[in-house]
All heavy atoms as TSV, in Angstrom:
chain	resi	resn	atom	element	x	y	z
A	1	MET	N	N	-10.599	-0.935	-28.165
A	1	MET	CA	C	-10.627	-2.051	-27.228
A	1	MET	C	C	-11.998	-2.082	-26.548
A	1	MET	O	O	-12.512	-1.069	-26.115
A	1	MET	CB	C	-9.524	-1.851	-26.192
A	1	MET	CG	C	-9.408	-2.990	-25.223
A	1	MET	SD	S	-8.067	-2.794	-24.039
A	1	MET	CE	C	-6.674	-2.644	-25.119
A	2	LYS	N	N	-12.553	-3.233	-26.490
A	2	LYS	CA	C	-13.879	-3.399	-25.895
A	2	LYS	C	C	-13.845	-3.024	-24.418
A	2	LYS	O	O	-12.899	-3.320	-23.701
A	2	LYS	CB	C	-14.337	-4.843	-26.071
A	2	LYS	CG	C	-15.772	-5.069	-25.739
A	2	LYS	CD	C	-16.173	-6.487	-26.084
A	2	LYS	CE	C	-17.571	-6.772	-25.619
A	2	LYS	NZ	N	-17.931	-8.158	-25.819
A	3	ASN	N	N	-14.878	-2.347	-23.970
A	3	ASN	CA	C	-14.986	-1.911	-22.585
A	3	ASN	C	C	-14.760	-3.070	-21.616
A	3	ASN	O	O	-15.355	-4.128	-21.750
A	3	ASN	CB	C	-16.373	-1.285	-22.375
A	3	ASN	CG	C	-16.506	-0.597	-21.047
A	3	ASN	OD1	O	-15.523	-0.310	-20.375
A	3	ASN	ND2	N	-17.724	-0.318	-20.665
A	4	LYS	N	N	-13.880	-2.895	-20.663
A	4	LYS	CA	C	-13.585	-3.838	-19.581
A	4	LYS	C	C	-12.790	-5.071	-20.013
A	4	LYS	O	O	-12.542	-5.947	-19.209
A	4	LYS	CB	C	-14.856	-4.259	-18.845
A	4	LYS	CG	C	-15.617	-3.104	-18.232
A	4	LYS	CD	C	-16.843	-3.574	-17.504
A	4	LYS	CE	C	-17.647	-2.399	-16.985
A	4	LYS	NZ	N	-18.840	-2.805	-16.294
A	5	ASP	N	N	-12.360	-5.156	-21.266
A	5	ASP	CA	C	-11.560	-6.292	-21.709
A	5	ASP	C	C	-10.072	-6.113	-21.398
A	5	ASP	O	O	-9.261	-6.944	-21.756
A	5	ASP	CB	C	-11.729	-6.526	-23.209
A	5	ASP	CG	C	-13.031	-7.221	-23.546
A	5	ASP	OD1	O	-13.681	-7.743	-22.619
A	5	ASP	OD2	O	-13.387	-7.239	-24.722
A	6	TYR	N	N	-9.704	-5.034	-20.738
A	6	TYR	CA	C	-8.301	-4.735	-20.470
A	6	TYR	C	C	-7.819	-5.249	-19.123
A	6	TYR	O	O	-6.663	-5.086	-18.782
A	6	TYR	CB	C	-8.055	-3.233	-20.573
A	6	TYR	CG	C	-9.120	-2.397	-19.917
A	6	TYR	CD1	C	-9.150	-2.184	-18.555
A	6	TYR	CD2	C	-10.129	-1.842	-20.703
A	6	TYR	CE1	C	-10.144	-1.438	-17.976
A	6	TYR	CE2	C	-11.131	-1.098	-20.118
A	6	TYR	CZ	C	-11.129	-0.890	-18.754
A	6	TYR	OH	O	-12.112	-0.150	-18.172
A	7	ILE	N	N	-8.660	-5.890	-18.342
A	7	ILE	CA	C	-8.277	-6.414	-17.030
A	7	ILE	C	C	-7.056	-7.327	-17.137
A	7	ILE	O	O	-6.163	-7.289	-16.312
A	7	ILE	CB	C	-9.452	-7.169	-16.366
A	7	ILE	CG1	C	-10.532	-6.191	-15.939
A	7	ILE	CG2	C	-8.996	-7.983	-15.176
A	7	ILE	CD1	C	-10.129	-5.228	-14.864
A	8	HIS	N	N	-7.009	-8.143	-18.183
A	8	HIS	CA	C	-5.899	-9.091	-18.336
A	8	HIS	C	C	-4.569	-8.388	-18.604
A	8	HIS	O	O	-3.519	-8.995	-18.486
A	8	HIS	CB	C	-6.205	-10.092	-19.457
A	8	HIS	CG	C	-6.238	-9.479	-20.820
A	8	HIS	ND1	N	-7.337	-8.802	-21.293
A	8	HIS	CD2	C	-5.303	-9.437	-21.795
A	8	HIS	CE1	C	-7.072	-8.366	-22.514
A	8	HIS	NE2	N	-5.851	-8.730	-22.838
A	9	ARG	N	N	-4.586	-7.095	-18.965
A	9	ARG	CA	C	-3.362	-6.342	-19.242
A	9	ARG	C	C	-2.782	-5.679	-18.002
A	9	ARG	O	O	-1.686	-5.121	-18.064
A	9	ARG	CB	C	-3.645	-5.282	-20.305
A	9	ARG	CG	C	-4.043	-5.883	-21.643
A	9	ARG	CD	C	-4.372	-4.835	-22.663
A	9	ARG	NE	N	-3.287	-3.866	-22.781
A	9	ARG	CZ	C	-3.427	-2.685	-23.365
A	9	ARG	NH1	N	-4.577	-2.330	-23.872
A	9	ARG	NH2	N	-2.407	-1.858	-23.445
A	10	VAL	N	N	-3.485	-5.711	-16.878
A	10	VAL	CA	C	-3.032	-5.041	-15.662
A	10	VAL	C	C	-2.320	-6.061	-14.764
A	10	VAL	O	O	-2.957	-6.974	-14.244
A	10	VAL	CB	C	-4.221	-4.399	-14.907
A	10	VAL	CG1	C	-3.750	-3.695	-13.652
A	10	VAL	CG2	C	-4.978	-3.432	-15.821
A	11	PRO	N	N	-0.992	-5.924	-14.582
A	11	PRO	CA	C	-0.230	-6.904	-13.793
A	11	PRO	C	C	-0.772	-7.104	-12.373
A	11	PRO	O	O	-0.673	-8.200	-11.833
A	11	PRO	CB	C	1.184	-6.322	-13.755
A	11	PRO	CG	C	1.269	-5.460	-14.972
A	11	PRO	CD	C	-0.124	-4.897	-15.162
A	12	LEU	N	N	-1.343	-6.097	-11.787
A	12	LEU	CA	C	-1.895	-6.199	-10.430
A	12	LEU	C	C	-2.936	-7.310	-10.321
A	12	LEU	O	O	-3.091	-7.924	-9.276
A	12	LEU	CB	C	-2.521	-4.854	-10.041
A	12	LEU	CG	C	-3.180	-4.728	-8.682
A	12	LEU	CD1	C	-2.139	-4.880	-7.575
A	12	LEU	CD2	C	-3.878	-3.392	-8.551
A	13	PHE	N	N	-3.623	-7.601	-11.408
A	13	PHE	CA	C	-4.708	-8.579	-11.392
A	13	PHE	C	C	-4.311	-9.953	-11.936
A	13	PHE	O	O	-5.157	-10.830	-12.074
A	13	PHE	CB	C	-5.905	-8.050	-12.178
A	13	PHE	CG	C	-6.365	-6.689	-11.729
A	13	PHE	CD1	C	-6.597	-5.690	-12.656
A	13	PHE	CD2	C	-6.550	-6.396	-10.384
A	13	PHE	CE1	C	-7.021	-4.431	-12.252
A	13	PHE	CE2	C	-6.962	-5.141	-9.975
A	13	PHE	CZ	C	-7.197	-4.158	-10.910
A	14	ASN	N	N	-3.036	-10.164	-12.248
A	14	ASN	CA	C	-2.583	-11.423	-12.851
A	14	ASN	C	C	-2.912	-12.646	-12.013
A	14	ASN	O	O	-3.210	-13.707	-12.557
A	14	ASN	CB	C	-1.082	-11.393	-13.118
A	14	ASN	CG	C	-0.735	-10.593	-14.354
A	14	ASN	OD1	O	-1.600	-10.224	-15.133
A	14	ASN	ND2	N	0.541	-10.309	-14.520
A	15	ASP	N	N	-2.827	-12.547	-10.696
A	15	ASP	CA	C	-3.028	-13.709	-9.833
A	15	ASP	C	C	-4.496	-14.005	-9.521
A	15	ASP	O	O	-4.792	-14.985	-8.848
A	15	ASP	CB	C	-2.257	-13.543	-8.522
A	15	ASP	CG	C	-0.744	-13.578	-8.742
A	15	ASP	OD1	O	-0.314	-14.198	-9.735
A	15	ASP	OD2	O	-0.008	-12.998	-7.929
A	16	LEU	N	N	-5.396	-13.171	-10.014
A	16	LEU	CA	C	-6.823	-13.418	-9.785
A	16	LEU	C	C	-7.301	-14.593	-10.632
A	16	LEU	O	O	-6.836	-14.793	-11.759
A	16	LEU	CB	C	-7.654	-12.190	-10.156
A	16	LEU	CG	C	-7.615	-10.998	-9.225
A	16	LEU	CD1	C	-8.461	-9.870	-9.808
A	16	LEU	CD2	C	-8.113	-11.362	-7.851
A	17	SER	N	N	-8.220	-15.348	-10.096
A	17	SER	CA	C	-8.854	-16.414	-10.878
A	17	SER	C	C	-9.739	-15.773	-11.939
A	17	SER	O	O	-10.036	-14.575	-11.887
A	17	SER	CB	C	-9.717	-17.282	-9.962
A	17	SER	OG	O	-10.804	-16.513	-9.454
A	18	ASN	N	N	-10.170	-16.558	-12.899
A	18	ASN	CA	C	-11.094	-16.038	-13.912
A	18	ASN	C	C	-12.375	-15.528	-13.275
A	18	ASN	O	O	-12.936	-14.520	-13.697
A	18	ASN	CB	C	-11.405	-17.112	-14.958
A	18	ASN	CG	C	-10.238	-17.348	-15.888
A	18	ASN	OD1	O	-9.383	-16.477	-16.043
A	18	ASN	ND2	N	-10.197	-18.511	-16.491
A	19	GLU	N	N	-12.823	-16.235	-12.237
A	19	GLU	CA	C	-14.023	-15.793	-11.511
A	19	GLU	C	C	-13.771	-14.441	-10.850
A	19	GLU	O	O	-14.630	-13.559	-10.869
A	19	GLU	CB	C	-14.389	-16.832	-10.454
A	19	GLU	CG	C	-15.653	-16.516	-9.696
A	19	GLU	CD	C	-15.969	-17.593	-8.676
A	19	GLU	OE1	O	-16.534	-18.627	-9.070
A	19	GLU	OE2	O	-15.633	-17.385	-7.494
A	20	GLY	N	N	-12.596	-14.269	-10.269
A	20	GLY	CA	C	-12.238	-13.001	-9.637
A	20	GLY	C	C	-12.166	-11.865	-10.644
A	20	GLY	O	O	-12.621	-10.748	-10.368
A	21	LYS	N	N	-11.608	-12.152	-11.809
A	21	LYS	CA	C	-11.527	-11.131	-12.858
A	21	LYS	C	C	-12.915	-10.749	-13.355
A	21	LYS	O	O	-13.187	-9.576	-13.609
A	21	LYS	CB	C	-10.664	-11.631	-14.013
A	21	LYS	CG	C	-9.188	-11.696	-13.656
A	21	LYS	CD	C	-8.364	-12.252	-14.794
A	21	LYS	CE	C	-6.910	-12.407	-14.348
A	21	LYS	NZ	N	-6.075	-13.032	-15.371
A	22	GLU	N	N	-13.790	-11.719	-13.488
A	22	GLU	CA	C	-15.160	-11.427	-13.918
A	22	GLU	C	C	-15.882	-10.576	-12.878
A	22	GLU	O	O	-16.626	-9.658	-13.229
A	22	GLU	CB	C	-15.935	-12.718	-14.198
A	22	GLU	CG	C	-15.484	-13.447	-15.442
A	22	GLU	CD	C	-15.595	-12.601	-16.701
A	22	GLU	OE1	O	-16.633	-11.927	-16.892
A	22	GLU	OE2	O	-14.638	-12.609	-17.494
A	23	TYR	N	N	-15.664	-10.883	-11.605
A	23	TYR	CA	C	-16.276	-10.084	-10.543
A	23	TYR	C	C	-15.750	-8.653	-10.596
A	23	TYR	O	O	-16.519	-7.693	-10.498
A	23	TYR	CB	C	-16.001	-10.702	-9.178
A	23	TYR	CG	C	-16.496	-9.849	-8.034
A	23	TYR	CD1	C	-17.855	-9.718	-7.783
A	23	TYR	CD2	C	-15.610	-9.140	-7.232
A	23	TYR	CE1	C	-18.328	-8.916	-6.759
A	23	TYR	CE2	C	-16.064	-8.336	-6.204
A	23	TYR	CZ	C	-17.421	-8.223	-5.975
A	23	TYR	OH	O	-17.869	-7.422	-4.970
A	24	LEU	N	N	-14.440	-8.510	-10.774
A	24	LEU	CA	C	-13.843	-7.186	-10.863
A	24	LEU	C	C	-14.411	-6.409	-12.045
A	24	LEU	O	O	-14.733	-5.229	-11.926
A	24	LEU	CB	C	-12.326	-7.311	-10.981
A	24	LEU	CG	C	-11.538	-6.022	-10.972
A	24	LEU	CD1	C	-11.767	-5.244	-9.683
A	24	LEU	CD2	C	-10.060	-6.313	-11.145
A	25	LYS	N	N	-14.575	-7.066	-13.178
A	25	LYS	CA	C	-15.159	-6.413	-14.354
A	25	LYS	C	C	-16.555	-5.869	-14.054
A	25	LYS	O	O	-16.932	-4.817	-14.559
A	25	LYS	CB	C	-15.250	-7.392	-15.525
A	25	LYS	CG	C	-13.949	-7.670	-16.210
A	25	LYS	CD	C	-14.206	-8.620	-17.381
A	25	LYS	CE	C	-12.945	-9.115	-18.005
A	25	LYS	NZ	N	-13.209	-9.999	-19.152
A	26	SER	N	N	-17.301	-6.580	-13.220
A	26	SER	CA	C	-18.656	-6.129	-12.902
A	26	SER	C	C	-18.655	-4.849	-12.068
A	26	SER	O	O	-19.665	-4.155	-12.005
A	26	SER	CB	C	-19.421	-7.232	-12.174
A	26	SER	OG	O	-18.970	-7.373	-10.840
A	27	LEU	N	N	-17.532	-4.532	-11.442
A	27	LEU	CA	C	-17.427	-3.338	-10.604
A	27	LEU	C	C	-16.901	-2.118	-11.350
A	27	LEU	O	O	-16.979	-1.004	-10.845
A	27	LEU	CB	C	-16.495	-3.610	-9.409
A	27	LEU	CG	C	-16.894	-4.734	-8.469
A	27	LEU	CD1	C	-15.795	-4.943	-7.434
A	27	LEU	CD2	C	-18.211	-4.436	-7.799
A	28	LEU	N	N	-16.352	-2.330	-12.538
A	28	LEU	CA	C	-15.679	-1.255	-13.265
A	28	LEU	C	C	-16.649	-0.324	-13.969
A	28	LEU	O	O	-17.722	-0.722	-14.400
A	28	LEU	CB	C	-14.719	-1.850	-14.293
A	28	LEU	CG	C	-13.556	-2.645	-13.743
A	28	LEU	CD1	C	-12.724	-3.195	-14.890
A	28	LEU	CD2	C	-12.698	-1.795	-12.827
A	29	HIS	N	N	-16.203	0.919	-14.100
A	29	HIS	CA	C	-16.926	1.945	-14.843
A	29	HIS	C	C	-15.933	2.571	-15.808
A	29	HIS	O	O	-14.904	3.088	-15.380
A	29	HIS	CB	C	-17.497	3.023	-13.922
A	29	HIS	CG	C	-18.395	2.495	-12.871
A	29	HIS	ND1	N	-19.708	2.170	-13.125
A	29	HIS	CD2	C	-18.185	2.209	-11.576
A	29	HIS	CE1	C	-20.258	1.712	-12.015
A	29	HIS	NE2	N	-19.348	1.732	-11.066
A	30	HIS	N	N	-16.214	2.535	-17.089
A	30	HIS	CA	C	-15.339	3.088	-18.105
A	30	HIS	C	C	-15.610	4.576	-18.259
A	30	HIS	O	O	-16.773	5.003	-18.354
A	30	HIS	CB	C	-15.574	2.372	-19.438
A	30	HIS	CG	C	-14.669	2.836	-20.512
A	30	HIS	ND1	N	-15.025	3.812	-21.392
A	30	HIS	CD2	C	-13.411	2.459	-20.836
A	30	HIS	CE1	C	-14.027	4.023	-22.220
A	30	HIS	NE2	N	-13.039	3.212	-21.910
A	31	LYS	N	N	-14.547	5.373	-18.258
A	31	LYS	CA	C	-14.678	6.812	-18.469
A	31	LYS	C	C	-13.577	7.258	-19.418
A	31	LYS	O	O	-12.452	6.765	-19.345
A	31	LYS	CB	C	-14.516	7.579	-17.152
A	31	LYS	CG	C	-15.571	7.290	-16.118
A	31	LYS	CD	C	-15.307	8.087	-14.853
A	31	LYS	CE	C	-16.261	7.707	-13.748
A	31	LYS	NZ	N	-15.957	8.429	-12.503
A	32	ALA	N	N	-13.884	8.198	-20.290
A	32	ALA	CA	C	-12.898	8.785	-21.193
A	32	ALA	C	C	-12.693	10.241	-20.786
A	32	ALA	O	O	-13.645	10.935	-20.407
A	32	ALA	CB	C	-13.375	8.698	-22.630
A	33	PHE	N	N	-11.456	10.689	-20.838
A	33	PHE	CA	C	-11.123	12.056	-20.461
A	33	PHE	C	C	-10.356	12.733	-21.584
A	33	PHE	O	O	-9.667	12.075	-22.363
A	33	PHE	CB	C	-10.254	12.061	-19.191
A	33	PHE	CG	C	-10.946	11.515	-17.989
A	33	PHE	CD1	C	-10.814	10.183	-17.641
A	33	PHE	CD2	C	-11.739	12.319	-17.196
A	33	PHE	CE1	C	-11.451	9.664	-16.531
A	33	PHE	CE2	C	-12.382	11.821	-16.088
A	33	PHE	CZ	C	-12.237	10.487	-15.750
A	34	ASN	N	N	-10.452	14.034	-21.624
A	34	ASN	CA	C	-9.693	14.835	-22.573
A	34	ASN	C	C	-8.474	15.420	-21.882
A	34	ASN	O	O	-8.445	15.544	-20.643
A	34	ASN	CB	C	-10.551	15.973	-23.132
A	34	ASN	CG	C	-11.699	15.465	-23.963
A	34	ASN	OD1	O	-11.515	14.610	-24.815
A	34	ASN	ND2	N	-12.893	15.975	-23.691
A	35	LYS	N	N	-7.485	15.803	-22.661
A	35	LYS	CA	C	-6.286	16.412	-22.114
A	35	LYS	C	C	-6.684	17.634	-21.283
A	35	LYS	O	O	-7.499	18.447	-21.699
A	35	LYS	CB	C	-5.349	16.834	-23.243
A	35	LYS	CG	C	-4.043	17.381	-22.755
A	35	LYS	CD	C	-3.098	17.678	-23.900
A	35	LYS	CE	C	-1.775	18.170	-23.355
A	35	LYS	NZ	N	-0.787	18.352	-24.428
A	36	GLY	N	N	-6.124	17.712	-20.081
A	36	GLY	CA	C	-6.404	18.841	-19.199
A	36	GLY	C	C	-7.575	18.635	-18.258
A	36	GLY	O	O	-7.805	19.453	-17.370
A	37	ASP	N	N	-8.330	17.563	-18.428
A	37	ASP	CA	C	-9.459	17.285	-17.533
A	37	ASP	C	C	-8.958	16.939	-16.141
A	37	ASP	O	O	-7.933	16.277	-15.974
A	37	ASP	CB	C	-10.294	16.107	-18.040
A	37	ASP	CG	C	-11.184	16.455	-19.210
A	37	ASP	OD1	O	-11.270	17.645	-19.559
A	37	ASP	OD2	O	-11.778	15.523	-19.786
A	38	LEU	N	N	-9.694	17.360	-15.126
A	38	LEU	CA	C	-9.410	16.993	-13.741
A	38	LEU	C	C	-10.047	15.633	-13.491
A	38	LEU	O	O	-11.258	15.465	-13.628
A	38	LEU	CB	C	-9.992	18.034	-12.782
A	38	LEU	CG	C	-9.753	17.799	-11.299
A	38	LEU	CD1	C	-8.265	17.869	-10.971
A	38	LEU	CD2	C	-10.519	18.815	-10.486
A	39	ILE	N	N	-9.225	14.656	-13.141
A	39	ILE	CA	C	-9.710	13.295	-12.961
A	39	ILE	C	C	-10.086	13.031	-11.507
A	39	ILE	O	O	-11.073	12.383	-11.219
A	39	ILE	CB	C	-8.667	12.282	-13.462
A	39	ILE	CG1	C	-8.461	12.505	-14.962
A	39	ILE	CG2	C	-9.080	10.855	-13.169
A	39	ILE	CD1	C	-7.355	11.684	-15.567
A	40	PHE	N	N	-9.297	13.535	-10.587
A	40	PHE	CA	C	-9.642	13.419	-9.174
A	40	PHE	C	C	-8.996	14.561	-8.408
A	40	PHE	O	O	-8.089	15.223	-8.905
A	40	PHE	CB	C	-9.250	12.051	-8.591
A	40	PHE	CG	C	-7.770	11.803	-8.513
A	40	PHE	CD1	C	-7.054	12.117	-7.366
A	40	PHE	CD2	C	-7.097	11.230	-9.561
A	40	PHE	CE1	C	-5.694	11.887	-7.285
A	40	PHE	CE2	C	-5.738	10.984	-9.500
A	40	PHE	CZ	C	-5.032	11.323	-8.353
A	41	SER	N	N	-9.500	14.800	-7.205
A	41	SER	CA	C	-8.993	15.861	-6.342
A	41	SER	C	C	-8.985	15.348	-4.900
A	41	SER	O	O	-9.490	14.253	-4.635
A	41	SER	CB	C	-9.893	17.096	-6.456
A	41	SER	OG	O	-11.144	16.851	-5.868
A	42	PRO	N	N	-8.440	16.120	-3.973
A	42	PRO	CA	C	-8.429	15.659	-2.570
A	42	PRO	C	C	-9.817	15.360	-2.013
A	42	PRO	O	O	-9.962	14.580	-1.089
A	42	PRO	CB	C	-7.788	16.823	-1.820
A	42	PRO	CG	C	-6.938	17.495	-2.837
A	42	PRO	CD	C	-7.695	17.360	-4.134
A	43	ASN	N	N	-10.851	15.953	-2.595
A	43	ASN	CA	C	-12.214	15.740	-2.111
A	43	ASN	C	C	-12.926	14.592	-2.818
A	43	ASN	O	O	-14.078	14.299	-2.539
A	43	ASN	CB	C	-13.032	17.021	-2.276
A	43	ASN	CG	C	-12.464	18.155	-1.456
A	43	ASN	OD1	O	-11.915	17.941	-0.377
A	43	ASN	ND2	N	-12.536	19.365	-1.971
A	44	SER	N	N	-12.263	13.923	-3.752
A	44	SER	CA	C	-12.874	12.822	-4.504
A	44	SER	C	C	-13.050	11.598	-3.614
A	44	SER	O	O	-12.310	11.411	-2.647
A	44	SER	CB	C	-11.995	12.428	-5.691
A	44	SER	OG	O	-11.839	13.486	-6.589
A	45	GLN	N	N	-14.006	10.752	-3.992
A	45	GLN	CA	C	-14.170	9.465	-3.308
A	45	GLN	C	C	-12.955	8.599	-3.599
A	45	GLN	O	O	-12.305	8.732	-4.634
A	45	GLN	CB	C	-15.406	8.739	-3.823
A	45	GLN	CG	C	-16.704	9.343	-3.421
A	45	GLN	CD	C	-17.869	8.517	-3.954
A	45	GLN	OE1	O	-17.773	7.876	-4.988
A	45	GLN	NE2	N	-18.973	8.540	-3.230
A	46	ASP	N	N	-12.636	7.696	-2.674
A	46	ASP	CA	C	-11.554	6.745	-2.902
A	46	ASP	C	C	-11.937	5.816	-4.045
A	46	ASP	O	O	-13.043	5.285	-4.073
A	46	ASP	CB	C	-11.281	5.908	-1.648
A	46	ASP	CG	C	-10.663	6.737	-0.534
A	46	ASP	OD1	O	-10.129	7.817	-0.826
A	46	ASP	OD2	O	-10.717	6.296	0.623
A	47	GLU	N	N	-11.024	5.642	-4.995
A	47	GLU	CA	C	-11.259	4.735	-6.102
A	47	GLU	C	C	-9.933	4.363	-6.736
A	47	GLU	O	O	-8.937	5.059	-6.582
A	47	GLU	CB	C	-12.187	5.347	-7.152
A	47	GLU	CG	C	-11.657	6.611	-7.800
A	47	GLU	CD	C	-12.652	7.245	-8.754
A	47	GLU	OE1	O	-13.581	6.571	-9.217
A	47	GLU	OE2	O	-12.497	8.430	-9.035
A	48	LEU	N	N	-9.921	3.265	-7.426
A	48	LEU	CA	C	-8.768	2.816	-8.183
A	48	LEU	C	C	-8.945	3.296	-9.615
A	48	LEU	O	O	-9.993	3.070	-10.223
A	48	LEU	CB	C	-8.674	1.285	-8.157
A	48	LEU	CG	C	-7.595	0.663	-9.037
A	48	LEU	CD1	C	-6.209	1.067	-8.547
A	48	LEU	CD2	C	-7.740	-0.850	-9.046
A	49	ILE	N	N	-7.924	3.965	-10.148
A	49	ILE	CA	C	-7.982	4.470	-11.515
A	49	ILE	C	C	-6.978	3.683	-12.346
A	49	ILE	O	O	-5.802	3.603	-11.991
A	49	ILE	CB	C	-7.662	5.978	-11.562
A	49	ILE	CG1	C	-8.709	6.752	-10.756
A	49	ILE	CG2	C	-7.596	6.468	-13.001
A	49	ILE	CD1	C	-8.400	8.216	-10.590
A	50	ILE	N	N	-7.440	3.102	-13.439
A	50	ILE	CA	C	-6.584	2.350	-14.353
A	50	ILE	C	C	-6.513	3.130	-15.658
A	50	ILE	O	O	-7.531	3.368	-16.300
A	50	ILE	CB	C	-7.155	0.942	-14.622
A	50	ILE	CG1	C	-7.296	0.175	-13.319
A	50	ILE	CG2	C	-6.268	0.197	-15.611
A	50	ILE	CD1	C	-8.082	-1.111	-13.451
A	51	VAL	N	N	-5.316	3.552	-16.030
A	51	VAL	CA	C	-5.127	4.271	-17.287
A	51	VAL	C	C	-4.851	3.233	-18.366
A	51	VAL	O	O	-3.830	2.555	-18.341
A	51	VAL	CB	C	-3.967	5.281	-17.186
A	51	VAL	CG1	C	-3.750	5.990	-18.511
A	51	VAL	CG2	C	-4.239	6.291	-16.081
A	52	VAL	N	N	-5.781	3.080	-19.301
A	52	VAL	CA	C	-5.667	2.068	-20.344
A	52	VAL	C	C	-4.866	2.607	-21.526
A	52	VAL	O	O	-4.013	1.931	-22.070
A	52	VAL	CB	C	-7.064	1.605	-20.812
A	52	VAL	CG1	C	-6.955	0.637	-21.967
A	52	VAL	CG2	C	-7.821	0.990	-19.663
A	53	LEU	N	N	-5.127	3.827	-21.903
A	53	LEU	CA	C	-4.463	4.424	-23.049
A	53	LEU	C	C	-4.148	5.868	-22.710
A	53	LEU	O	O	-5.020	6.595	-22.234
A	53	LEU	CB	C	-5.373	4.347	-24.279
A	53	LEU	CG	C	-4.849	4.921	-25.573
A	53	LEU	CD1	C	-3.633	4.122	-26.034
A	53	LEU	CD2	C	-5.922	4.873	-26.645
A	54	GLY	N	N	-2.921	6.280	-22.916
A	54	GLY	CA	C	-2.520	7.647	-22.616
A	54	GLY	C	C	-1.752	7.705	-21.316
A	54	GLY	O	O	-1.176	6.714	-20.872
A	55	GLN	N	N	-1.756	8.862	-20.710
A	55	GLN	CA	C	-1.040	9.037	-19.452
A	55	GLN	C	C	-1.760	10.045	-18.575
A	55	GLN	O	O	-2.595	10.802	-19.043
A	55	GLN	CB	C	0.398	9.469	-19.717
A	55	GLN	CG	C	0.540	10.717	-20.544
A	55	GLN	CD	C	1.986	10.985	-20.888
A	55	GLN	OE1	O	2.886	10.641	-20.135
A	55	GLN	NE2	N	2.229	11.600	-22.019
A	56	MET	N	N	-1.388	10.039	-17.313
A	56	MET	CA	C	-2.009	10.922	-16.338
A	56	MET	C	C	-0.908	11.498	-15.468
A	56	MET	O	O	0.009	10.781	-15.065
A	56	MET	CB	C	-3.000	10.110	-15.491
A	56	MET	CG	C	-3.651	10.892	-14.390
A	56	MET	SD	S	-4.921	9.938	-13.516
A	56	MET	CE	C	-3.952	8.765	-12.592
A	57	LYS	N	N	-0.961	12.785	-15.209
A	57	LYS	CA	C	-0.020	13.429	-14.304
A	57	LYS	C	C	-0.723	13.657	-12.979
A	57	LYS	O	O	-1.882	14.055	-12.936
A	57	LYS	CB	C	0.452	14.767	-14.859
A	57	LYS	CG	C	1.324	14.631	-16.078
A	57	LYS	CD	C	1.809	15.986	-16.534
A	57	LYS	CE	C	2.653	15.837	-17.783
A	57	LYS	NZ	N	3.116	17.138	-18.268
A	58	VAL	N	N	0.010	13.421	-11.892
A	58	VAL	CA	C	-0.534	13.614	-10.555
A	58	VAL	C	C	0.293	14.684	-9.858
A	58	VAL	O	O	1.522	14.611	-9.828
A	58	VAL	CB	C	-0.490	12.300	-9.739
A	58	VAL	CG1	C	-1.017	12.518	-8.343
A	58	VAL	CG2	C	-1.279	11.212	-10.457
A	59	TYR	N	N	-0.376	15.668	-9.321
A	59	TYR	CA	C	0.280	16.754	-8.614
A	59	TYR	C	C	-0.235	16.801	-7.193
A	59	TYR	O	O	-1.420	16.584	-6.944
A	59	TYR	CB	C	-0.038	18.105	-9.265
A	59	TYR	CG	C	0.447	18.240	-10.670
A	59	TYR	CD1	C	-0.376	17.916	-11.736
A	59	TYR	CD2	C	1.734	18.689	-10.930
A	59	TYR	CE1	C	0.061	18.044	-13.037
A	59	TYR	CE2	C	2.189	18.815	-12.229
A	59	TYR	CZ	C	1.344	18.496	-13.278
A	59	TYR	OH	O	1.778	18.632	-14.563
A	60	LYS	N	N	0.654	17.113	-6.267
A	60	LYS	CA	C	0.242	17.339	-4.885
A	60	LYS	C	C	0.675	18.743	-4.515
A	60	LYS	O	O	1.859	19.057	-4.502
A	60	LYS	CB	C	0.877	16.320	-3.949
A	60	LYS	CG	C	0.434	16.490	-2.513
A	60	LYS	CD	C	0.982	15.404	-1.629
A	60	LYS	CE	C	0.478	15.611	-0.215
A	60	LYS	NZ	N	0.986	14.586	0.676
A	61	LEU	N	N	-0.303	19.575	-4.266
A	61	LEU	CA	C	-0.027	20.966	-3.916
A	61	LEU	C	C	0.050	21.084	-2.402
A	61	LEU	O	O	-0.662	20.421	-1.677
A	61	LEU	CB	C	-1.126	21.882	-4.449
A	61	LEU	CG	C	-1.333	21.867	-5.958
A	61	LEU	CD1	C	-2.508	22.759	-6.334
A	61	LEU	CD2	C	-0.082	22.316	-6.683
A	62	ASN	N	N	0.914	21.976	-1.948
A	62	ASN	CA	C	0.969	22.268	-0.520
A	62	ASN	C	C	0.798	23.774	-0.335
A	62	ASN	O	O	0.703	24.529	-1.300
A	62	ASN	CB	C	2.280	21.754	0.102
A	62	ASN	CG	C	3.509	22.332	-0.582
A	62	ASN	OD1	O	3.506	23.465	-1.012
A	62	ASN	ND2	N	4.558	21.540	-0.677
A	63	LYS	N	N	0.749	24.232	0.891
A	63	LYS	CA	C	0.496	25.636	1.173
A	63	LYS	C	C	1.538	26.543	0.530
A	63	LYS	O	O	1.236	27.634	0.087
A	63	LYS	CB	C	0.452	25.886	2.682
A	63	LYS	CG	C	-0.741	25.271	3.343
A	63	LYS	CD	C	-0.728	25.523	4.830
A	63	LYS	CE	C	-1.900	24.815	5.491
A	63	LYS	NZ	N	-1.912	25.030	6.936
A	64	GLU	N	N	2.787	26.115	0.473
A	64	GLU	CA	C	3.850	26.939	-0.094
A	64	GLU	C	C	3.707	27.115	-1.605
A	64	GLU	O	O	4.190	28.080	-2.163
A	64	GLU	CB	C	5.226	26.330	0.219
A	64	GLU	CG	C	5.622	26.422	1.689
A	64	GLU	CD	C	4.950	25.365	2.541
A	64	GLU	OE1	O	4.686	24.260	2.032
A	64	GLU	OE2	O	4.690	25.642	3.730
A	65	SER	N	N	3.055	26.187	-2.277
A	65	SER	CA	C	2.942	26.284	-3.734
A	65	SER	C	C	1.713	27.078	-4.160
A	65	SER	O	O	1.519	27.312	-5.342
A	65	SER	CB	C	2.890	24.885	-4.348
A	65	SER	OG	O	1.726	24.203	-3.947
A	66	LEU	N	N	0.867	27.500	-3.233
A	66	LEU	CA	C	-0.344	28.267	-3.586
A	66	LEU	C	C	-0.092	29.727	-3.638
A	66	LEU	O	O	0.641	30.398	-3.237
A	66	LEU	CB	C	-1.468	27.961	-2.594
A	66	LEU	CG	C	-1.941	26.522	-2.599
A	66	LEU	CD1	C	-3.013	26.324	-1.536
A	66	LEU	CD2	C	-2.511	26.138	-3.945
């Protein structure tokens, strides 16, 4: 799939105008990850992550689980 052509597949963006979708595409950065890679942590910058292909597990650790 061509980079950034997946915006139309994300239901969150369905109500955006074509101009809005084009603007959003200009803000996106495509990244590929391997199984087991750390994608974000509590110290990461705030960002929206869209999983196009595959899946992602999210864990929240607390003091009792360490």
